[in-house]
LUMROSE-746434 format. One record per residue (C-alpha): residue in three letters; x, z, y. Coordinates in steps of 0.2 Angstrom, whole numbers, padded with zeros to 4 digits, always signed. Last residue first. Layout:
residues N
ALAXZY/...
END
This chain:
residues 137
UNK+0357+0472+0512/UNK+0356+0489+0521/UNK+0347+0496+0505/UNK+0362+0490+0497/UNK+0372+0506+0503/UNK+0389+0498+0505/UNK+0402+0500+0492/UNK+0418+0511+0494/UNK+0429+0510+0482/UNK+0438+0525+0476/UNK+0437+0516+0457/UNK+0428+0529+0447/UNK+0416+0542+0459/UNK+0414+0529+0473/UNK+0415+0514+0461/UNK+0400+0524+0452/UNK+0391+0531+0466/UNK+0388+0511+0475/UNK+0385+0507+0457/UNK+0372+0514+0454/UNK+0363+0506+0470/UNK+0370+0489+0467/UNK+0361+0492+0448/UNK+0345+0498+0456/UNK+0345+0483+0468/UNK+0349+0472+0454/UNK+0335+0477+0443/UNK+0323+0477+0459/UNK+0329+0458+0466/UNK+0325+0453+0445/UNK+0346+0455+0435/UNK+0351+0441+0424/UNK+0363+0435+0439/UNK+0371+0453+0438/UNK+0379+0448+0417/UNK+0376+0453+0400/UNK+0359+0458+0400/UNK+0353+0470+0386/UNK+0341+0459+0372/UNK+0325+0466+0371/UNK+0318+0449+0365/UNK+0305+0443+0381/UNK+0308+0460+0393/UNK+0326+0457+0395/UNK+0334+0471+0396/UNK+0345+0480+0407/UNK+0352+0498+0402/UNK+0349+0512+0416/UNK+0366+0522+0410/UNK+0376+0506+0418/UNK+0392+0505+0411/UNK+0387+0489+0400/UNK+0380+0479+0418/UNK+0400+0485+0425/UNK+0408+0477+0411/UNK+0399+0461+0408/UNK+0403+0460+0426/UNK+0421+0466+0424/UNK+0424+0452+0409/UNK+0418+0440+0421/UNK+0429+0445+0436/UNK+0444+0445+0424/UNK+0451+0462+0416/UNK+0469+0468+0421/UNK+0467+0488+0421/UNK+0482+0499+0426/UNK+0473+0507+0443/UNK+0477+0496+0454/UNK+0472+0483+0442/UNK+0452+0492+0442/UNK+0454+0492+0460/UNK+0458+0476+0461/UNK+0444+0472+0450/UNK+0431+0482+0459/UNK+0434+0474+0475/UNK+0434+0458+0466/UNK+0414+0462+0459/UNK+0410+0471+0476/UNK+0412+0457+0490/UNK+0408+0439+0483/UNK+0400+0441+0467/UNK+0389+0457+0474/UNK+0387+0450+0489/UNK+0383+0434+0486/UNK+0371+0440+0474/UNK+0361+0453+0484/UNK+0361+0441+0498/UNK+0354+0428+0487/UNK+0341+0439+0483/UNK+0335+0442+0499/UNK+0333+0457+0509/UNK+0341+0450+0523/UNK+0343+0431+0523/UNK+0362+0424+0515/UNK+0378+0420+0524/UNK+0392+0415+0519/UNK+0410+0412+0527/UNK+0427+0408+0519/UNK+0443+0411+0527/UNK+0460+0401+0522/UNK+0474+0409+0529/UNK+0494+0405+0533/UNK+0508+0417+0532/UNK+0519+0424+0550/UNK+0512+0443+0547/UNK+0503+0448+0528/UNK+0506+0466+0524/UNK+0498+0468+0543/UNK+0484+0456+0540/UNK+0479+0467+0526/UNK+0479+0481+0534/UNK+0469+0473+0548/UNK+0457+0469+0536/UNK+0454+0484+0526/UNK+0452+0493+0546/UNK+0443+0479+0550/UNK+0424+0483+0546/UNK+0414+0472+0549/UNK+0403+0464+0565/UNK+0401+0448+0567/UNK+0393+0439+0587/UNK+0378+0430+0585/UNK+0372+0438+0599/UNK+0356+0448+0589/UNK+0372+0452+0577/UNK+0380+0446+0562/UNK+0384+0456+0551/UNK+0400+0458+0539/UNK+0404+0458+0519/UNK+0423+0461+0516/UNK+0434+0451+0504/UNK+0451+0452+0502/UNK+0465+0440+0492/UNK+0484+0442+0491/UNK+0486+0459+0488/UNK+0507+0462+0485/UNK+0511+0466+0469/
END
């Protein structure tokens, strides 16, 4: 089945030009010659929690779901979010009642940085997916 969506992350330089890795984008274009596309751009301040969440929910999660699909696992983004959090050995807990956090949106900035750092390695080793180093966000 031909992939119908792709998510990428890039950076707008001081010159106002978009810089992003084009290998996957060009491969996607090659597979969809003559078709229409809908493009959505979203920006956030570097180092912000909004950027972490946008990067996770709009880039990492769809990429992981696609990688799982290619390995034979069908899972929704909602369920993948919960599953990925549960796989993290750190275990994120609510300080108020000690229950585990179930979704990335529940993590604070420090926890999210730690989670993205773990996820980068996990995705590379288990899903053959490249996740940009969260320190560059």
